[in-house]
C-alpha positions as CSV (number, residue, x, y, z in Angstrom):
1,M,-12.4,-1.3,51.0
2,S,-9.4,0.7,50.2
3,D,-9.0,4.3,51.2
4,A,-7.1,5.1,48.0
5,P,-8.7,7.8,45.9
6,R,-10.5,6.6,42.8
7,P,-10.2,8.3,39.4
8,P,-13.4,10.1,38.5
9,E,-15.6,8.2,36.2
10,P,-16.3,9.9,32.8
11,E,-19.8,11.2,32.9
12,D,-20.1,12.1,29.2
13,T,-19.3,8.9,27.5
14,P,-20.2,9.1,23.8
15,S,-23.1,7.2,22.5
16,E,-22.8,4.4,20.1
17,D,-24.1,6.5,17.2
18,E,-21.5,9.2,17.9
19,L,-18.8,6.6,18.0
20,R,-19.8,5.3,14.6
21,R,-19.8,8.8,13.2
22,M,-16.3,9.6,14.6
23,S,-14.7,6.2,13.8
24,T,-12.5,5.7,10.8
25,P,-13.1,2.5,8.8
26,A,-10.1,0.3,8.8
27,H,-9.0,-2.5,6.4
28,V,-6.1,-4.9,6.9
29,R,-3.9,-4.9,3.8
30,R,-1.6,-7.9,3.5
31,A,0.9,-6.5,1.0
32,P,4.1,-8.3,0.2
33,R,7.4,-6.8,1.5
34,F,9.1,-6.3,-1.8
35,R,12.6,-5.9,-0.6
36,R,12.5,-9.1,1.5
37,V,10.7,-11.1,-1.3
38,I,13.2,-10.1,-4.0
39,G,16.1,-10.6,-1.6
40,T,15.0,-14.1,-0.9
41,G,14.8,-14.8,-4.6
42,V,18.2,-13.4,-5.2
43,T,19.7,-15.4,-2.3
44,A,18.1,-18.6,-3.4
45,G,19.1,-18.1,-7.0
46,F,22.7,-17.4,-6.1
47,V,22.9,-20.5,-3.9
48,A,21.3,-22.7,-6.6
49,G,23.6,-21.3,-9.3
50,A,26.8,-21.6,-7.1
51,L,25.9,-25.2,-6.4
52,C,25.4,-25.9,-10.1
53,G,28.7,-24.2,-10.9
54,L,30.6,-26.2,-8.3
55,L,29.0,-29.6,-8.8
56,L,28.4,-29.9,-12.5
57,P,31.4,-30.5,-14.8
58,N,32.9,-27.6,-16.6
59,S,35.3,-27.3,-19.5
60,T,36.8,-23.9,-18.9
61,G,40.2,-23.1,-17.7
62,V,39.2,-20.4,-15.1
63,G,38.4,-22.8,-12.3
64,R,35.4,-24.0,-10.5
65,G,35.2,-21.1,-8.1
66,M,34.9,-18.5,-10.9
67,V,32.3,-20.6,-12.7
68,A,30.3,-21.0,-9.5
69,I,30.3,-17.2,-8.9
70,L,29.3,-16.3,-12.5
71,V,26.6,-19.0,-12.7
72,G,25.4,-18.0,-9.2
73,L,25.1,-14.3,-10.2
74,G,23.2,-15.3,-13.3
75,F,20.8,-17.4,-11.3
76,A,20.5,-14.6,-8.7
77,L,19.4,-12.2,-11.4
78,I,16.8,-14.7,-12.6
79,G,15.6,-15.5,-9.1
80,G,15.2,-11.8,-8.2
81,M,13.2,-11.2,-11.4
82,V,10.9,-14.2,-10.9
83,T,10.2,-13.4,-7.2
84,G,9.7,-9.7,-8.1
85,L,7.1,-10.7,-10.7
86,I,5.4,-12.9,-8.2
87,A,5.3,-10.1,-5.6
88,V,3.9,-7.6,-8.1
89,G,1.2,-10.2,-9.1
90,L,0.2,-10.7,-5.5
91,D,0.0,-7.0,-4.9
92,R,-2.1,-6.4,-8.0
93,D,-4.7,-8.8,-6.6
94,T,-5.2,-6.4,-3.7
95,P,-8.3,-4.3,-4.2
96,R,-7.6,-0.6,-4.9
97,Y,-9.6,0.6,-1.9
98,L,-7.2,-1.2,0.4
99,K,-4.2,0.6,-1.2
100,T,-5.4,4.2,-0.9
101,A,-4.9,6.2,2.3
102,P,-7.9,7.3,4.2
103,S,-9.2,10.8,3.6
104,A,-7.7,13.5,5.8
105,A,-11.1,15.1,6.3
106,W,-12.6,12.3,8.2
107,P,-15.4,12.2,9.3
108,P,-17.1,13.7,6.3
109,P,-19.0,16.9,7.1
110,S,-22.7,16.5,7.5
111,P,-25.1,18.4,5.2
112,G,-26.2,20.8,7.9
113,D,-22.7,21.6,9.1
114,S,-22.0,25.3,9.2
115,A,-18.4,24.9,8.2
116,V,-19.5,23.7,4.8
117,G,-20.4,26.6,2.5
118,P,-22.8,26.5,-0.3
119,D,-21.9,24.9,-3.6
120,P,-20.1,27.5,-5.7
121,A,-21.9,26.5,-8.9
122,S,-25.3,26.7,-7.4
123,A,-24.6,29.9,-5.5
124,A,-23.5,31.7,-8.7
125,G,-26.9,31.0,-10.4
126,D,-27.3,32.4,-13.9
127,D,-24.1,34.5,-13.7
128,A,-21.9,31.3,-13.8
129,T,-19.3,31.1,-16.5
130,P,-20.2,28.6,-19.2
131,S,-18.3,25.3,-19.0
132,T,-18.7,24.1,-22.5
133,P,-18.3,25.8,-25.9
134,D,-22.0,25.2,-26.7
135,E,-23.0,27.2,-23.6
136,E,-20.6,30.0,-24.6
137,R,-22.5,30.5,-28.0
138,R,-25.9,30.9,-26.3
């Protein structure tokens, strides 16, 4: 045995029920990274357009380089728009509960918690202000 001092063992470890009450439910959201997805589409579109402009015959007097750049920019625009639409479509398939941030007041207060006051509507009783025009006439 070693003579090195041991750290004290925690005596008040929380129970399983207490851990469940204190835990925050987590969900893994696999959302597309829009900047990277659209950047990939723009790059692929530009490369495809530049190759088309360089390799296909043209009948302009500005030269193959200028045609390659212009066609590449056009394909880049189309590629970015197509990949952006694909990314938005993938993101729309994600359920809404995975997109929302967890509540700041977690865990929710229990009904017997002293920090939670009475319901203002029920505490007011008959003196409550009417909420609809029909109640105002009565």
